[in-house]
Every structure is written in C-alpha cells, then in structure tokens.
Backbone as CSV, one residue per row, in Angstrom:
resi,resn,N_x,N_y,N_z,CA_x,CA_y,CA_z,C_x,C_y,C_z
1,MET,110.207,50.861,79.068,109.955,51.593,80.128,108.436,52.145,80.004
2,LEU,107.724,52.204,81.100,106.371,52.631,81.049,106.709,54.201,81.540
3,GLU,106.216,55.089,80.658,106.586,56.648,81.104,105.261,57.255,81.486
4,GLY,105.480,57.915,82.772,104.352,58.727,83.192,104.824,60.237,83.160
5,LYS,103.959,61.168,83.777,104.336,62.555,83.900,105.484,62.834,84.785
6,ASN,105.435,62.255,85.896,106.360,62.350,87.085,107.218,61.316,87.316
7,VAL,106.724,60.032,86.981,107.559,58.779,87.337,107.431,57.817,86.105
8,ASN,108.355,57.001,86.167,108.476,55.935,85.084,108.378,54.560,85.772
9,LEU,107.948,53.530,85.195,107.984,52.257,85.622,108.976,51.410,84.665
10,ARG,110.128,51.012,85.331,111.099,50.253,84.677,111.216,48.830,85.001
11,ILE,111.312,47.831,84.152,111.239,46.501,84.490,112.540,46.291,85.460
12,MET,112.229,45.424,86.618,113.418,45.299,87.574,114.433,44.423,86.905
13,GLU,115.742,44.839,86.985,116.838,44.188,86.522,117.610,43.616,87.739
14,LYS,118.584,42.577,87.358,119.361,41.914,88.366,120.244,43.029,89.230
15,GLU,120.564,44.014,88.545,121.329,45.163,89.253,120.489,45.869,90.230
16,ASP,119.135,45.689,90.129,118.182,46.463,91.230,118.184,45.455,92.422
17,LEU,118.393,44.231,92.373,118.147,43.229,93.543,118.782,43.780,94.834
18,PRO,120.091,44.361,94.899,120.540,44.642,96.240,119.670,45.865,96.741
19,LEU,119.246,46.771,96.125,118.318,47.894,96.528,116.957,47.317,96.924
20,PHE,116.525,46.378,96.102,115.137,45.654,96.377,115.195,44.940,97.753
21,VAL,116.188,44.108,97.937,116.443,43.415,99.190,116.600,44.340,100.278
22,GLU,117.295,45.406,100.182,117.436,46.426,101.295,116.000,46.993,101.666
23,TRP,115.337,47.211,100.588,113.910,47.908,100.888,113.135,46.775,101.568
24,ILE,112.995,45.713,101.101,111.976,44.683,101.615,112.411,43.993,102.944
25,ASN,113.740,44.389,103.323,114.149,43.779,104.574,113.969,44.983,105.723
26,ASN,113.724,46.236,105.198,113.603,47.228,106.129,112.068,47.578,106.375
27,PRO,111.704,47.355,107.595,110.173,47.613,107.823,109.665,48.940,107.543
28,GLU,110.584,49.868,107.731,109.990,51.251,107.542,109.817,51.498,105.975
29,VAL,110.609,50.875,105.093,110.399,50.943,103.800,109.314,50.205,103.333
30,PHE,109.285,48.818,103.541,108.328,47.985,103.221,106.963,48.300,103.785
31,GLY,106.921,48.990,104.763,105.654,49.595,105.287,105.125,48.932,106.499
32,GLU,104.465,49.660,107.253,104.026,49.104,108.498,102.699,48.198,108.241
33,TYR,102.123,48.247,107.042,101.034,47.449,106.883,101.306,46.169,105.839
34,ASN,102.594,45.962,105.896,103.092,44.750,105.246,103.700,43.832,106.245
35,PRO,103.793,42.423,105.851,104.394,41.602,106.882,105.821,42.021,107.065
36,LEU,106.368,41.671,108.270,107.789,41.590,108.315,108.432,40.594,107.486
37,HIS,109.380,40.891,106.617,109.832,40.037,105.616,111.462,40.171,105.644
38,GLN,111.946,39.062,105.649,113.396,39.110,105.449,113.809,38.123,104.408
39,THR,114.742,38.527,103.515,115.205,37.739,102.417,116.520,38.054,102.097
40,SER,117.283,37.016,101.559,118.615,37.280,101.072,118.805,37.660,99.750
41,ARG,119.878,38.143,99.378,120.131,38.623,97.891,120.156,37.362,97.134
42,THR,120.598,36.220,97.785,120.596,35.042,96.875,119.124,34.481,96.616
43,GLU,118.380,34.585,97.629,117.006,34.253,97.331,116.288,35.206,96.417
44,ALA,116.498,36.393,96.477,115.951,37.361,95.463,116.479,37.026,94.057
45,GLU,117.778,36.753,93.977,118.377,36.431,92.607,117.782,35.135,92.103
46,LYS,117.501,34.111,92.958,116.996,32.905,92.428,115.423,33.079,91.969
47,HIS,114.733,33.890,92.589,113.385,34.278,92.273,113.264,35.020,91.011
48,HIS,114.307,35.930,90.856,114.571,36.761,89.701,114.765,36.055,88.465
49,GLU,115.692,35.125,88.610,116.318,34.429,87.524,115.229,33.244,86.949
50,LYS,114.511,32.711,87.973,113.445,31.881,87.676,112.363,32.363,86.720
51,GLY,112.042,33.728,87.065,111.089,34.435,86.180,109.621,33.900,86.173
52,ASN,108.785,34.454,85.668,107.372,34.001,85.565,106.712,34.870,84.638
53,SER,106.179,34.317,83.595,105.398,35.133,82.693,103.989,35.657,83.186
54,GLU,103.801,35.138,84.232,102.331,35.594,84.801,102.645,36.758,85.801
55,GLU,103.798,37.250,85.874,104.115,38.405,86.819,104.995,39.374,86.160
56,GLY,104.984,40.532,86.740,105.878,41.695,86.237,106.386,42.521,87.532
57,GLU,107.650,42.753,87.601,108.142,43.593,88.563,108.821,44.700,88.033
58,PHE,108.543,45.885,88.565,109.065,47.199,88.176,109.456,48.042,89.200
59,ILE,110.676,48.840,88.956,111.094,49.882,89.849,110.410,51.141,89.425
60,ILE,109.967,51.715,90.410,109.414,53.191,90.343,110.477,54.213,90.333
61,GLU,110.648,54.937,89.247,111.758,56.000,89.227,111.094,57.354,89.030
62,LYS,111.678,58.413,89.645,111.250,59.712,89.279,112.060,60.094,87.896
63,LYS,111.787,61.085,87.407,112.193,61.512,86.097,113.761,61.762,86.078
64,ASP,114.220,62.067,87.247,115.823,62.188,87.458,116.382,60.805,87.501
65,GLY,115.631,59.792,87.412,116.199,58.429,87.508,116.448,57.851,88.969
66,SER,116.049,58.703,89.941,116.229,58.206,91.346,115.079,57.134,91.559
67,LYS,115.458,56.054,92.236,114.726,54.947,92.487,113.873,55.114,93.795
68,ILE,112.497,55.199,93.636,111.621,55.578,94.908,110.665,54.401,95.261
69,GLY,110.694,53.315,94.508,109.679,52.322,94.989,109.612,51.145,94.074
70,TYR,108.541,50.333,94.219,108.446,49.101,93.599,106.979,48.931,93.284
71,ILE,106.710,48.260,92.186,105.290,47.876,91.919,105.317,46.549,90.955
72,CYS,104.389,45.675,91.322,104.290,44.513,90.557,102.890,44.025,90.286
73,HIS,102.849,43.158,89.370,101.444,42.608,89.059,101.817,41.026,89.032
74,PHE,100.727,40.189,89.475,100.826,38.905,89.531,99.507,38.217,89.246
75,THR,99.435,36.906,88.900,98.212,36.333,88.604,97.812,35.376,89.770
76,LEU,96.612,35.490,90.053,96.022,34.707,91.015,94.954,33.673,90.190
77,VAL,95.338,32.298,90.412,94.618,31.393,89.683,93.649,30.603,90.536
78,HIS,92.429,30.478,90.270,91.422,29.591,91.018,90.545,28.895,89.894
79,PRO,89.844,27.874,90.299,89.037,27.112,89.506,88.066,28.005,88.434
80,ALA,87.740,29.129,88.959,86.750,29.988,88.168,87.458,30.696,87.133
81,GLY,88.787,30.891,87.323,89.527,31.848,86.334,90.739,32.422,86.989
82,LYS,91.346,33.393,86.133,92.437,34.043,86.670,92.026,35.672,86.803
83,HIS,92.824,36.151,87.938,92.681,37.606,88.089,94.185,38.188,88.358
84,LEU,94.235,39.439,87.821,95.526,40.115,88.025,95.383,40.983,89.356
85,GLU,96.376,40.999,90.083,96.625,41.722,91.299,97.784,42.520,91.178
86,ILE,97.776,43.758,91.806,98.939,44.638,91.829,99.301,44.865,93.402
87,GLY,100.580,44.885,93.659,101.162,45.284,94.932,102.237,46.405,94.631
88,TYR,102.381,47.195,95.664,103.270,48.393,95.435,103.795,48.921,96.855
89,PHE,104.818,49.569,96.826,105.352,50.390,97.974,106.314,51.468,97.553
90,LEU,106.359,52.544,98.359,107.320,53.563,98.056,108.196,53.881,99.208
91,VAL,109.436,54.296,98.997,110.276,54.673,100.158,109.538,55.692,101.028
92,PRO,109.717,55.813,102.252,109.026,56.755,103.051,109.122,58.282,102.672
93,SER,110.307,58.773,102.289,110.461,60.165,101.863,109.762,60.520,100.719
94,GLU,109.237,59.666,99.915,108.579,59.879,98.661,107.074,59.664,98.732
95,ARG,106.564,59.379,99.843,105.112,59.174,100.043,104.325,60.480,100.128
96,GLY,103.062,60.494,99.659,102.324,61.517,99.801,102.496,62.737,98.942
97,LYS,103.355,62.442,97.838,103.650,63.419,96.682,102.821,63.086,95.355
98,GLY,102.185,62.006,95.492,101.291,61.540,94.193,101.971,60.658,93.283
99,TYR,103.215,60.216,93.578,103.899,59.237,92.874,103.284,57.826,92.826
100,GLY,102.741,57.418,94.047,102.126,56.156,94.026,100.858,56.064,93.360
101,THR,100.037,57.259,93.213,98.905,57.281,92.397,99.244,57.211,90.986
102,GLU,100.167,57.852,90.698,100.534,57.814,89.226,101.184,56.526,88.815
103,ALA,101.901,55.871,89.609,102.495,54.496,89.288,101.418,53.432,89.185
104,LEU,100.468,53.508,90.064,99.368,52.670,90.077,98.455,52.809,88.637
105,GLY,98.289,54.002,88.392,97.639,54.324,87.276,98.219,53.828,85.926
106,ILE,99.564,54.054,85.966,100.499,53.597,84.775,100.239,52.085,84.730
107,MET,100.408,51.400,85.822,100.220,50.037,85.851,98.945,49.402,85.289
108,VAL,97.836,50.038,85.696,96.469,49.677,85.312,96.458,49.815,83.785
109,ASP,96.917,51.172,83.361,96.838,51.233,81.979,97.754,50.265,81.099
110,TYR,98.776,49.929,81.635,99.645,48.868,80.956,98.852,47.548,80.904
111,LEU,98.352,47.068,82.012,97.827,45.690,82.040,96.612,45.645,81.179
112,PHE,95.662,46.731,81.209,94.613,46.656,80.335,94.875,46.828,78.817
113,LEU,96.042,47.519,78.537,96.456,47.600,77.127,97.166,46.248,76.672
114,SER,97.780,45.636,77.592,98.651,44.463,77.120,98.105,43.064,77.498
115,LYS,97.126,42.974,78.329,96.642,41.591,78.753,95.204,41.546,78.364
116,ASP,94.701,40.288,78.134,93.323,40.067,77.946,92.673,39.778,79.303
117,VAL,92.505,40.805,80.144,91.911,40.680,81.328,90.786,41.399,81.665
118,MET,89.852,40.968,82.430,88.605,41.611,82.661,88.620,42.527,83.927
119,ARG,89.538,41.942,84.935,89.491,42.631,86.223,90.815,42.730,86.853
120,ILE,91.160,43.617,87.448,92.488,43.760,88.212,92.033,44.133,89.644
121,GLN,92.807,43.523,90.602,92.467,43.888,92.004,93.733,44.267,92.857
122,VAL,93.395,44.845,94.012,94.383,45.264,94.998,93.951,44.916,96.366
123,GLN,94.652,44.596,97.247,94.329,44.279,98.596,95.132,45.212,99.400
124,THR,94.641,45.680,100.542,95.433,46.513,101.611,94.808,46.384,102.784
125,ASP,95.605,46.544,103.825,95.114,46.440,105.347,94.173,47.324,105.439
126,VAL,93.190,47.042,106.238,92.010,47.980,106.567,92.357,49.213,107.167
127,ARG,93.593,49.076,107.943,93.864,50.321,108.598,94.687,51.215,107.628
128,ASN,95.074,50.822,106.515,96.017,51.580,105.634,95.071,52.576,104.787
129,VAL,94.643,53.683,105.409,93.713,54.554,104.822,94.364,55.265,103.676
130,VAL,95.598,55.634,103.835,96.403,56.393,102.724,96.229,55.623,101.515
131,SER,96.789,54.386,101.597,96.767,53.414,100.345,95.287,53.292,99.773
132,GLN,94.340,53.206,100.548,92.868,53.165,100.053,92.627,54.357,99.199
133,LYS,93.031,55.598,99.730,92.757,56.674,98.992,93.488,56.772,97.621
134,VAL,94.744,56.330,97.596,95.529,56.116,96.316,94.621,55.298,95.433
135,ILE,94.214,54.000,95.815,93.540,52.990,95.205,92.310,53.658,94.556
136,GLU,91.512,54.345,95.250,90.326,54.893,94.927,90.521,56.085,93.856
137,LYS,91.619,56.754,93.997,91.863,57.770,93.037,92.144,57.243,91.595
138,VAL,92.640,56.053,91.532,92.964,55.513,90.309,91.591,54.865,89.578
139,GLY,90.553,54.686,90.445,89.333,54.320,89.791,88.889,52.882,90.442
140,PHE,89.584,52.231,91.329,89.219,51.016,91.901,88.085,51.163,92.699
141,ARG,87.204,50.159,92.945,85.953,50.209,93.763,86.135,49.150,94.936
142,ARG,85.906,49.522,96.079,85.951,48.725,97.080,84.745,47.703,97.116
143,GLU,85.199,46.420,97.211,84.196,45.340,97.069,83.944,44.707,98.324
144,GLY,84.834,44.879,99.436,84.419,44.371,100.796,85.688,44.154,101.541
145,THR,85.478,43.495,102.612,86.538,43.207,103.670,86.792,41.650,103.628
146,LEU,88.155,41.269,103.620,88.426,39.900,103.748,88.935,39.762,105.184
147,ARG,88.172,39.039,105.917,88.520,38.912,107.375,89.574,38.058,107.639
148,LYS,90.378,38.499,108.525,91.591,37.819,108.941,92.327,37.170,107.673
149,ASN,92.722,38.120,106.799,93.287,37.660,105.565,94.724,37.506,105.460
150,PHE,95.478,38.295,106.353,96.939,38.259,106.410,97.433,37.961,107.871
151,PHE,98.459,37.130,107.989,99.121,36.979,109.306,100.235,38.098,109.151
152,MET,100.199,39.157,110.023,101.125,40.184,109.956,101.505,40.639,111.499
153,ARG,102.898,40.503,111.581,103.345,40.976,112.810,102.869,40.432,114.119
154,GLY,102.414,39.082,113.946,101.973,38.458,115.186,100.365,38.404,115.318
155,GLU,99.671,38.924,114.369,98.204,38.967,114.425,97.608,38.724,113.131
156,TRP,96.297,38.197,113.183,95.665,38.190,111.764,94.914,39.363,111.697
157,VAL,95.018,40.069,110.411,94.380,41.235,110.210,93.524,41.141,108.991
158,ASP,92.579,42.022,108.946,91.662,42.134,107.805,92.124,42.935,106.753
159,ALA,91.648,42.682,105.500,92.202,43.455,104.334,90.907,43.910,103.545
160,CYS,91.024,45.091,102.896,89.950,45.594,101.969,90.499,45.085,100.600
161,ILE,89.372,44.638,99.812,89.824,44.228,98.486,89.054,45.206,97.637
162,TYR,89.813,45.745,96.534,89.461,46.660,95.574,89.436,45.963,94.203
163,SER,88.656,46.486,93.241,88.901,46.078,91.833,88.557,47.081,90.888
164,ILE,89.032,46.998,89.695,88.602,47.797,88.603,88.322,46.949,87.442
165,LEU,87.249,47.074,86.850,86.859,46.299,85.752,87.224,46.971,84.294
166,ARG,87.426,46.224,83.329,87.821,46.857,82.013,86.837,47.732,81.549
167,GLU,85.409,47.534,81.730,84.446,48.508,81.414,84.487,49.798,82.276
168,GLU,85.031,49.678,83.401,85.129,50.916,84.335,86.365,51.717,84.159
169,TRP,87.287,51.126,83.371,88.562,51.806,83.091,88.336,52.832,82.227
170,LYS,88.876,54.076,82.374,88.534,55.281,81.677,89.488,55.332,80.341
171,GLY,90.275,54.435,80.175,91.173,54.454,78.998,92.514,55.092,79.495
172,PRO,93.531,54.841,78.714,94.933,55.249,79.087,94.969,56.788,79.363
173,ARG,95.264,57.117,80.504,95.308,58.474,80.889,96.777,59.005,80.923
174,ILE,97.788,58.140,81.054,99.205,58.457,81.237,100.111,58.023,80.245
175,LEU,99.826,56.676,79.800,100.721,55.912,79.047,100.910,56.322,77.597
176,THR,99.820,56.572,76.838,99.786,56.599,75.515,99.500,57.774,74.789
177,GLU,100.445,58.763,75.100,100.438,59.866,74.362,100.769,59.758,72.917
178,LYS,100.064,60.154,71.955,100.242,59.933,70.503,101.463,60.838,70.125
179,VAL,102.425,60.292,69.473,103.675,60.906,68.941,103.313,61.196,67.376
180,PRO,103.435,62.250,66.912,103.091,62.618,65.418,104.161,61.613,64.680
181,ALA,103.621,61.066,63.555,104.422,60.256,62.557,105.318,61.357,61.825
182,LYS,106.548,60.785,61.473,107.465,61.746,60.811,107.225,61.400,59.245
C-alpha cells in the first residue's frame, strides 16, 4: 500500500471489481470529461486476470478505508521510446477536498522511485479546469493542446497534455517518511 497523509493507494484486487465497474459505468462518477463507457463485470475480470506488468491500477482510499476513487499508470510505447501516463477519477462527493492532488502526488513519487522513467504525462479535456489545477499543483507543466484527441460523447474534443520530468520532480513529498531503525 502506498500511504499518504489523508489517502492511501491500494492495488486494485478482484474484490474491488464490482465497485470499479459500477463507477466506470456511471457517467456522474467517471466524470463529464471522460468518454461514456460501459463494461461488464466479466470484461473487467478478464482484463484484471490478464494483468500487465506495464500498468498498475489502484483504489484511492481515505484513512478510514472508504473507497473514493481510482488511479492508474500505463505505458505508451512508440518508436522513440516509452512514456508513462497516469489516469484518475474520484467519486463526486469527494472531489474538491485535496484527495486527488494527494493521490496524484503519491503516484508520481511511486513511479519515479520504482521505475527507470524520465517523464510522466497526464492528459485532460481542455474544458476540465479543475483537473488542470490538480495536475499543476503536483508539478506537471503544460506542454500544449492535442487537437481533436478524444472522441467523447458524440464529438471530437481537444486535450491538454502535461508532463513532469525526473529532474523537475522535487523528490518524494508524501511517500517516504523515514522510520527510525530499532
């Protein structure tokens, strides 16, 4: 488990799949800036069982154990190399409380501490100003606009692309509190 001050990131287990499927099938939870998505529990189980060493899926939990969201990382491969990208969402009742910023910061710390990666990126709908603020608070820099990047809810929409480079990363802020040796 990746521990933060107010939230923890726990690897998604098979037992989490019913809730995850409920979340992504609900446009209010998955968010107005994500595509309409419908999946079955069977499809989610197949994806989960298949696994992929190039991705990680986590449940965002408050310290009391309540599940409030999802965050993942995945690898984008192209001829020039690999990049890691992060995606996330919170349930509507827990948005605007700093949990998303903390979860994203924990994930960045984890990836830079555990992977030999130079850059991590995030994309968001250009209209999603709230998510852009979260991304910027964690230290990502806006690189530009990807025109007509997503087909979403019947139209092509633009996305902002952000990245943080290893040399821009300020080091672990949340994850690695030293515990005195006994």
